C-alpha positions as CSV (number, residue, x, y, z in Angstrom):
1,M,13.9,-29.8,-38.2
2,S,13.6,-30.7,-34.5
3,D,13.4,-33.9,-32.5
4,H,9.5,-33.6,-32.1
5,T,8.2,-37.2,-33.6
6,H,5.6,-35.6,-35.7
7,D,7.9,-32.6,-36.7
8,R,7.6,-34.5,-40.0
9,E,3.2,-34.1,-40.1
10,A,3.4,-30.8,-39.1
11,T,5.9,-29.9,-41.9
12,A,4.2,-31.0,-44.4
13,A,1.6,-29.3,-43.5
14,L,2.6,-26.3,-42.7
15,T,4.0,-26.3,-46.8
16,A,1.0,-27.4,-48.7
17,L,-1.0,-24.9,-46.4
18,R,1.0,-22.7,-48.5
19,G,1.2,-23.5,-51.5
20,A,-2.9,-24.0,-52.0
21,L,-2.9,-20.1,-50.2
22,A,-0.2,-18.9,-53.1
23,A,-2.3,-20.5,-56.4
24,H,-4.8,-18.4,-54.4
25,G,-2.7,-14.8,-54.2
26,I,-2.8,-15.9,-50.8
27,T,-0.2,-14.7,-48.2
28,L,0.2,-15.1,-44.3
29,P,3.2,-14.1,-43.4
30,S,3.3,-14.9,-39.5
31,L,1.6,-18.7,-40.6
32,D,4.3,-21.1,-39.2
33,L,4.9,-24.4,-37.0
34,H,3.5,-23.1,-33.4
35,L,6.8,-23.0,-31.6
36,P,5.4,-23.4,-28.2
37,S,3.9,-26.8,-29.1
38,Y,7.4,-28.4,-29.2
39,A,7.5,-28.0,-24.9
40,G,5.4,-30.2,-24.1
41,R,5.6,-33.6,-25.8
42,Y,2.0,-34.9,-26.3
43,G,0.5,-37.1,-29.6
44,T,-0.2,-35.6,-31.8
45,A,2.1,-32.9,-34.0
46,P,3.1,-29.5,-33.5
47,L,-0.2,-27.0,-34.3
48,I,0.3,-24.8,-36.9
49,T,0.0,-20.7,-36.1
50,L,-2.3,-19.5,-39.1
51,G,-1.1,-15.2,-37.2
52,N,-3.0,-12.1,-38.4
53,C,-4.1,-10.6,-42.0
54,S,-4.8,-7.3,-43.0
55,A,-9.3,-7.3,-43.8
56,A,-8.8,-7.4,-47.4
57,T,-6.0,-10.8,-47.0
58,A,-9.3,-12.8,-44.6
59,Q,-11.9,-11.0,-47.5
60,R,-9.5,-13.4,-50.6
61,L,-9.3,-16.1,-47.9
62,A,-13.1,-16.1,-47.3
63,T,-13.6,-16.2,-51.6
64,A,-11.6,-18.8,-52.4
65,L,-12.5,-20.9,-48.9
66,A,-16.0,-20.3,-50.7
67,K,-15.7,-21.6,-54.8
68,P,-16.5,-25.0,-55.0
């Protein structure tokens, strides 16, 4: 883990998002922390890269988000 002030916040969000997606059978292979965010010192957590996905994965994600 880095010494970035908000590293734990970003890592927790990433872990939560991976788990929530997995609960719907969705995997985003390039889901990760946005490494260039670590180049500067900002007052917010590093960004999370959602990355690319197939059309089928995008459809599963849209369906999961549309559920009440």
